N, C-alpha and C positions, 0 to 999 in steps of 0.2 A: 539351521536344521536341528542342531543339538539342543538349542533352547526350546524348540517346539517339542522335541522328545522329552526334555526335562519337565516341561509343563504337563505333558500328557501323563508322565509317570507320577507327577505330584498329584494329579487328579485321580488317576486310575488306581494307584497303589492303596490309598485308604479305602477305596471302594472294594478292592479285592481282599484286603486284610482285616478291615474293621467291620464293614457292613455284614458279611456272612456271620460273624460272631454275634453281632447284635440281632440279626434275624433269627439265629438259633435260640438266643435267650428269649426273644419275643414269642417264638413258636412254643417254647416250653411253658411260658407263662399262660399262653392261650390254652394249652392242654391241661394245665392245672385248673384254670377257670372252668374248663369243660367238666372235669371230675367234680368240682364244687357245685356246678349247676345240676348234675345228675343227682348228687347227694341231697339237693334241696327238694327233689321230687318225692312225693309220698311213696313208700314201699320200695324205693330204689336206693342203691348205694354204689359208689364207685371208688376204686383206689388203684393207684399205679403199682402193678406187680413189679415192673421194671421200667426204667426210662434211661436211655443213653443218648446224650446230646453230642452231636458232632458238629463239624465246621459247616459243611454244606448239606448234611443229612443227619436226621435223628430218628430213632426208632424206640418203641416201647410196647408194653403189654398192659392193657387196662382190664381189671377184673370188675365186671358189672354184675351186681346181685339184685335179685328181685325176691322180696319176702312178704309174708303176711297177705298173700292173695288166695282167698278161699278157692279150693278146687284146683289150684295150680301147684301149690307147694305141698310137701308131705311132712306132716308132724312139725310144722312151723320151720322146717329147714329151708333156707333161701335157695333159689335157683341161681347158679353162678355161671357166667359166660365170659371167658377170657377173649378179648379181641385184640388184634395186632394193629398197631399204628406205625406208619412209615411216613416221615416228613422230609421233603426237600425244600430248603429255605433259600431265599433269593440272595441278591436282588434280581437275578435273571432265572426265570423258570422255563424249562424246556417243555413241560407237559408231556413227557414221554411215558407216563404211567397210565394215561387214559386218553381217549379220543375227545373227552369233554373239554379239554383245555389245550391251548396252543402256546407257542413261544410268547413270552411277555415279561414285564416287570411284575414283581409280586413279593409278598411277605413270606408265604410258604404254600407248598402243595402238600395236601394230606391224603393218604390212602388208608382206609380202614377195611380189614378183612378178618375172617376167622383164622385162628391159628392153624398151622399146617396139619397137625394131627387131627383136628376137628374137621378140617376141609377134606382130608383123605377119608375119614370115617363117613361123612355125608355122601361123598362120591361113590363109596361102596354100597351105601344103603339106597341111594336115589339113582334114577336114570336121568342124568343131566344132559340137556341139549345145548351145545355150544362149548366154547373154550374159555378158560380163565377161572377166577374164583367164583364160587357159587353166589356169594354176596360180596358186593364191593361198594364202598362209599368213598367218593373223592371230593375234596374241597380245595379251593384256592382263595387265599386272602391277598388282596392287592396291597400296595404301599399305603393306601388311604385307610385300610382297615375293613373294607367291604369284602364279604365272603360269598363265594358262589359254591353251590352244592350240587352233586349229582350222585345218585345211587341206583342200583339195579340188582335184581335177582335173575339168574339164568332160568329159562324154562326147565321144569323138572317133573318127574313122575315118581310117586311113592306107592308101592304095592305090597301089601302084606295080607295075611289071611283075614284080618279084621278091619283093614283100612285101605282105602285107595284115594290118593290125591293127585290131581293133574293141574298144574299151574303154568300158564303162559308167562312169558318174560315180563317182569315188573320193572317199570322205569319211573324214577322220580327226580325232580330237580328243583332248586330253590335258591334263595339268596338271603343274606342278612346284611342290611344296610348300616350306614353309620349311625342311624337312629335306633339301631338294634331291633328293627322290625323284621321278623322272619316271614318269608313268603315261600310256600312249598306246594308243588303240584305233583300228582302221581297218576299213573294209568296202569291198569291190569286188564288185558283183553279178555281173559277167561280163567275161571278156577272151578274145578269140579271135585266134590268130596263125596265119598261113599263109605259109610261105616257099616260093618257087618259083624256086630258083637255076637259071641256065642251065647245062645239062649235068649237073645234080645231081638228087638225089631230092627230091621234095616233102615238106615237113613241115607238118602241120596239127594244132593243139591248141586245145581250148576248155576253160576252167576257169570254174566257176560257184560263187557263194556263198562268196567268199573273205573270211575275217575274221581279224584278228590283234590280239593284245594284247601290250604291252611294258611292263615295269616295270624301272627301273634306279636304283640308289642312287648318284647322281652325287657325293655327298659322300665316298663311299668309292672314288672313281675311283683306280685304281692306276697307277703309272708304267709298268707293263707293258701299258698300254692295255686294261685290263679293269676291270669294275665288277660287284659283285654284282647279280643281277637275274634276271628270268624272261621267257620269250618263249613265246607260244602262237599257233598258226595252225591254222585249219580250212578245209577245202575241201569244199563240198557234193558236187561231182563234177568229174572231170577226164577228158577223152577225147582220146587221141592217135589221130587217125584214120589216120595213116600206118602206125603199128605195130599198129593195132587193139588198143589198150590202153584199158580203161575202169576208172576208179577211182571209188569212191563212199564218202563218209563218212570223210574223212581228218582226223585230229587229231594235231598234233605240238606237244609242249611241251619246253622246255629251261630249265635253271636253272644259273647260275654262282654258286659260293660261294667266298669267299676265306678261307683259313685264315691269319689274321694271325700266329699263333704260329710256324707252320712255313713261312710265306711261300710257300704253294702254292695252286693253283687246283683246285677240283673242279667238273667239268662233268657234269651229269646230263641225259639226254634220253630221251623216250618217244614212240613212234609207234604209233598205232592206225588201222587201216583196216577199214572195214566190209566191203567186197568189192573184189576186183581180178580182172579177167579179161584174160588175155593170149592172143591168138589163136594165137601160136606154141606155147603149152603145151596148147592145146585143153582147158583146165580153168579153173574159177573158184575162187579162194581167198577165204576169208572169215575174219573174226575174227583178222586179222593183228595181232600184238602184238610190238613190238620195243623193248627197253630197253637203252641203252648208257650206260656211265659212263667218264669219264676222271678218274682220281683222283690226287692228289698230284703235280700238274704244276707244276714249279718256275717261280715268277714271275721269279726272277733269270735263268733261262734265256731267258724271253720278252724281257726287257729287253736281254739280250746279243744275242739273235737279231736284234732290230730294229737295234741298233747295228752288227751284222755286215753286214746288208743295206745300210745307209747307207754303210759304208766299203768295200764290195766293189768291186774294180776292174772296169772294163768288160770286160776280157779274161779274166775268171775262168773256168777250165775245170773239168772233173770232178775233176781232181787237187786243185785249190784247194779245192773244196767238201769233198772227202773229208778233207783235212788240217785245215782251220780249222773247218768245221762239225762234223766228227766229233769234234774236240777239245772243242768246246763241249758236245756231247751227253755225252761221257764225264765232263767236269768239273762241269757245272751241271744237267743234266737227270736223268741216271740215279742220282746219289747220293740223290735224294729218294725213290727206289723208286716211280716212277710205275706206275700200274695202268691197264690197258684191260680193261674187263669187258663181256661180253655177258651182261647179267643175265637177259634173256628173249628168246627168239625162238620164237614160236608161230604156227601157221597151220592152217586147216582146209580140206579140199577134199571133193569128193564121195567120193573114194577113202579118206580118212582124215585123220589129224592128224600134224603134225611139230612137234618142239620141240627146242631146243638151248640150251646155256649154255656160257660160255667165260671164261677168265681168262688174261691175260698180264701178268706183272710181272717185276721184277728185284730181287735182294737188294742194294740200293744201299749199305747199310752195309758190305758186304764188298769194295767196289771200291777203297777207298783204298790198300790194300797189294797190289793185283792186278797192278800194272805193265802196264796195258793201253795200247794206242795205236790211233789211228783206222785204221791200215793193216792191222789184224788183228782184224776184228769177230768172228771165230770165238772169240776169247778171252773173249767175253761169255757164251758158252753155259753154262759151269758155274754162272753166277750167275742164269740165267733160270729162271722158273717158268711152266709152261704147263699148262692143263687144258681139255679139251673134252669135253662130254657131249652126246649127241644120241640121240633115239629117233624112230622113224617106224613107223607102222602098215604092215603087210605089203602091203596093196592099194595104198597110195600109193607104197611103195618099188618095186613092180612098175611103176607108171605112170612114175615118174621114170627107171627103168632102161630102159623102152621108148623114152622120148624120147631118152635118151643114145645107145642102140644104133641107133636109127633114123637119127640124124645121122651116126654113124660108118659105117654101112652105105651110106648115101646118098653120102657122100664117096668111099668105095671104089668103088662102082658107077660113079660119074661118071668117076673116073680110068680105069676099065676101058672107058669109053664104052658101057656097057650100057644097053639100052632097058628101062625098067621103069615100072610104074604105082604110084600111091600105096598101093593095097591090097596089092601085092606087097611093098612096103617095110615096111608095118605087120606083115604076116604074118611076114616074116623076122626083124624085131626081136622080136616076141612069142615066137617059137619059141626064141630064145636066152636070154631073160630067166631062166627057172628054173635053167638050168645055171650062169649067171653068178652069181646070188645064192647058189646052193649052194656054188660054188667060194669065194666070199668068206667064207662061214661056215666052211667046212672049213679055210681058211688063217688063220682067226682075225681077219680084218679087221673083221668084224661079228659080233655075237652075236644069236641068235634065241631068243625066249622068249615063249610065249603070243601068237602072231600079231603080235609086235612085234620089230623089228630095233633093236638098241642099238649105239652106238659110243662108246667112251671111250678117251681118251689122256691120260696124265699124264706130265709131265716135270719133274724137279727134280734139281739138283746133278749134272747129266750123266747121269742115269739115267731111263729111260722105260719105261712099261708100256702095253700095248695090250689093252684089255678085261681088265685084271687080270693079264696075262701079261707077263714081261720082254720088252722089244723091243730088238733090236740096232740100234745107231746107226752111221752111216757116218763118224763122227768120233771 
């Protein structure tokens, strides 16, 4: 029996004496890596204001700063937010800080919250529903290095004379695998915002059933501040009460791909909307489909651009931007032949359908011997390629023409101080539409065939065609 006890002590004592210390050191290293990662992001910085490593528990305060974001910071002063970190390190984790985790083996449990004084301030300002910290992020790293994440905001209401915000509880969870691939999902049932600025127009918006998914390959994080990954967000409904805009069934997804051979970034995005009604158009659009692509975007350009921003003098004017930034575009962005593609734009209304496709690119390989300079952007035109194809059913073309002419006639009548009614305005616009469309067809701006209007423009090597016919250019 004594031998068995001796063996157990021989096995257990190192576990109790050595492993916790190792876990504490490993947890601290992970926290240092976290600060380094935040520092690598544009406009962000992080430093440990304090960090105290213990045997089974460590705690610290990280100061996260956000700067150089137009409209967010004041006179280039960064926005600073101290957040509290509390870690319980293994090898045995009880999971008593959150319901997200249970008893098990692990490297560490991490809890991130606001500092007590900030938490108390927000509880005084907001009407918080529920108990516990307003915001909380918890994470667990197991002994293999895999990390599980869970964060949440408690439901709250903010009401002032100029602003009202109501947000339901936000929930997010994710994981970082051994391959350093981050997967994160979130859900927000509802958020409502109403702004009532003094002397300005009221803005009111409500969004419901928000969901998002993010995946990123952190191991392939590029020095140009990008990583391969995908992003998806859906909104059940969105209502802008001020502009009388109602959107239902929105789905947006985007993907970033890195071409390591050519050192370029490809960005693909797709938007689908079930229905959209805008009171100003007096029509409802459905089955909206938009696909955009940014291809062969130089990563060297992105790196140089961030360095350009960091070293830009405070008194930089338009001439400075044109010279230095223009030179950067000519030397590092355009030689890769970047492409902007409108792969698809489609929508349906009661009056008919509309669709369009477009491509804008440049023959980057021909620029080396072109002797171009930033002060003469016209010199790029012989190397540009542009194409636009669009078609619209006749009834919808008539509707859009009516809306355009109605606005033009209204502005003219207002300048003439003419008294008129809405019906008079509509009648005047409707009466002019047939002659305007006929004139556009006769002049070759649009082509008409089988109750559909078509528009096509092609430009390459300084030559352009409009609907298949040569088109004179003003340069």
